[in-house]
Residue, then its C-alpha position, 0 to 999 in steps of 0.5 A: x487838853x488842847x482847846x479849839x484854836x490851840x497850837x501844837x508844835x512837834x520837833x524832830x528829824x525829817x526821817x522820823x516825823x512823817x508817821x507822827x505827822x500823818x497820825x496828828x493830821x487825822x486828829x488836828x489841822x496841819x498848818x506848817x512844816x517848819x524847816x530849821x537849818x541846824x548843825x551839819x551831820x553826814x549820814x552814811x549816804x545821800x546829802x549832808x543834812x542840816x534839816x531839823x523840823x518843827x511841825x505846827x498843828x492847830x485844833x479845829x478848822x477855825x481861826x488860829x492866832x500867831x504873830x508876824x515875826x521878823x528876822x533882821x535883813x541880811x546883806x551880801x558880804x561883798x556888794x553890801x546889797x540885801x541877800x534877798x533879791x527884792x527885784x528893784x523893790x528895796x524901798x519896800x523893805x521893812x525897817x525891822x527885818x523880813x517876815x519869817x517863812x517856814x524855812x529858818x536859815x538865819x538862826x545860829x546853827x545848833x543841834x535841833x535834831x533831838x533838842x530845841x535850841x534856845x533861839x528856836x524856842x524864843x522864835x516859837x514863843x514870839x509866834x504865840x505872843x510870848x517873849x520871856x523877860x530877862x529874869x524869866x527862865x521858861x517857867x512854863x516848862x512843866x505847866x503854864x505861866x501865871x505871870x501878869x504879862x502872859x495869859x496863855x497856857x503853855x506846856x513844853x515837854x519833856x524838859x530834856x527836849x529844850x537846850x540846857x534842860x537836863x541834857x544828860x538824859x536827852x533821848x536819841x532821835x531813834x525814839x521816833x522810829x517805829x520798829x518793823x517798818x523798814x523797807x523789805x526789798x529783795x537783795x536779788x533784784x535784777x536790772x532789766x534793759x528797756x526795748x528801744x521803743x520804750x525810751x526817748x518817747x512822750x506818751x499821752x495817756x493815764x500814768x498808771x496804765x502806761x507805767x505798767x508797760x515798763x518792766x521791773x528794775x528798768x529806770x535809773x531816775x523817777x521824778x514826780x511833781x504832782x498837782x498839789x490839790x489846791x484847785x490850780x487851773x489845769x486843762x484836764x486834771x481835777x486839782x481839788x480831790x478829796x484827800x483820800x482820793x488824792x493820796x490813793x491816786x498818788x500811791x497808785x503811780x508811786x507803787x509803779x515807780x517803785x517797781x520800775x526803779x533800778x536797784x541803783x536808781x533814785x526816786x525824787x518827789x516834790x510836793x507841799x509839806x502836808x502831802x510830802x508827810x503822807x508820801x514819806x510815810x508811804x515810801x518809808x515802808x518800801x524804799x530807803x530814805x535819803x533826804x527830805x530836801x527843803x526847796x526854799x522857794x518863797x511864793x507870794x507873801x500871805x499869812x503871818x508865816x509865809x510859805x516857802x517850803x516845798x518838800x523834795x523827797x529823795x529815796x533809793x532802792x538800796x541804802x548805800x549802793x546807788x548812783x550819786x555824783x555828789x563829789x562833782x557837785x558838792x559845793x555851792x556859792x556861800x550863803x554870805x554872798x548874794x546870787x546877783x550875776x554882776x556880784x558873782x562876776x566881780x567876786x570871781x575877778x577879785x579872786x573871792x570864790x567862797x563855797x559851802x557844802x550842798x546840803x538838804x536845804x536848797x535856797x539858791x534855786x528860785x521859782x520862775x518869776x518871769x513870763x518869758x520863762x514859762x509855758x502855759x502851766x500853773x506850776x512849772x519848775x525851773x530848769x536849774x532844779x531838775x538839772x541838779x537832780x539829774x546830774x546828782x543821780x544819773x550818768x550820761x545815757x541813763x533813763x529819766x522818767x516823769x509820769x506827770x511831766x506837764x510841759x516837759x521840764x524834766x525830760x527836756x533837761x534830761x535830753x539836754x544833758x545827754x540822758x534818755x527819757x520817758x515822759x507821760x501826761x494825760x493832757x494832750x496840750x502838754x504832750x504837744x508842748x513837750x514834744x515841740x520843746x524836745x524837737x528844738x533841743x534835738x535840732x538846736x540844743x536849746x528851747x527857743x523862748x519868745x520875747x515878751x514886751x512889757x506894757x509900757x506905763x507912764x510912771x513906774x510903781x516905784x516912782x509913785x510909791x516913793x512920792x507917797x513916802x515923801x508926802x508921808x514924811x512931810x505930813x507926818x502921817x499916811x497921805x490920802x487921795x485928797x493929799x495927792x490932789x493938793x500936794x503932789x506933782x503927780x495926778x491922782x489918776x496916775x495912782x489909781x491907774x497903776x495900783x489896784x488899791x490905795x493900800x498897795x500904793x501906800x506900801x513904801x509910805x507905811x514903812x516910813x510912818x511905821x519907822x517914825x512910830x505913827x499909830x496904825x489908826x492913821x491908816x486910811x482905807x483902800x480905794x476899792 
């Protein structure tokens, strides 16, 4: 029924969707796992959950069309600045709001686990270029709309999956759970003690072969952040494997992770949502699911639905009896406030210290943005992410293992927190970096970072962009390079030397023109 380029949205809970997602990925093309912040529910173990999901697939590998949709900008309830830190680029904020990503935290919380709320459905319909009129009550629910303003066939089924439609017959989430796939772990697992030479060590070599040296049930926390198979620039590892080869390699070291994990231990695995689906489908048959944690870490803007979601899978060997220090770290800063250090300091001095529960959507830990914080590695994780994981799932003296350690963030953080560690990497350069950082932690308690001097430029980007915005306001259209030569006090060379294209220079001006209703046809081309 679905034509090439057609879209399929599937709603559900993260513990049940991976198997269905893997099945669909064999027949369609996976595009997004959209995480939707929903009403809070507390499972018997693990983190309180607010993560409901909608998967987006398209048919074929060609072009598919969705609209750019925007949510209104949100502002700090204390300082009034945007909640999102624009890093000195607030002049580039779009007047209609921010382009949505694949993590939706701005809609009214609702029970999206067994049904889709109306705000979520409205957002999906906007993505596919349909906004129901005020008098329209989703006439396409059981077929498709023939209305004059709507030319696409849309089927939404079953009816009870939409809020307010036959809610009394809605099926529970267990309808997605296939029987007979529960983990089959022995209840007589015996914890093993590691010999001294097997911990506080950095191994150079193949992960699977070195993991085989470790006894069953001997490690408290295993963590992995594998290459994402995106053709990243690693020194040795081939990051563009065929899908089956990539997953086979992941499953090989995951099987070893499962074997060496203590009965009270935890496994955390970070990857892109598409691969996380496959990892979850594999792990669901071997360990106990606790959470699909959504790390909301927006990368560079690209596409109509900006990618922000990294899946952080959390599994244990026992359903409830595992190390979990949630009571010590159960509250974080309220999302109604920004994370700027100056605002936090002033709020505390004013006695304002609102908190909210730590759930399975993490938006308060940012990616590394500055070169001064990075090693020579394409996908380095922030210390704060590993610190939260290690504090939640281990105690002092426990053993933390990362078999794809890269430049050592996991084990360096573990050592700094008084945990023992095991690091493995196939790249000798990364092993040397990890060992040096661990030496610094042992000797001085922290890693020394070299200061990086910014290249000084005559004019700032913001200064030049605001000049073009001023010209746009004066001219009533986007300025051209000729306009700069005629009307600006800045030379044209200042712009050509600072920006790679004329379009980049015009970012702020485009917002001014858009805000005044000018036609997109007035936009001049780039100077590439």
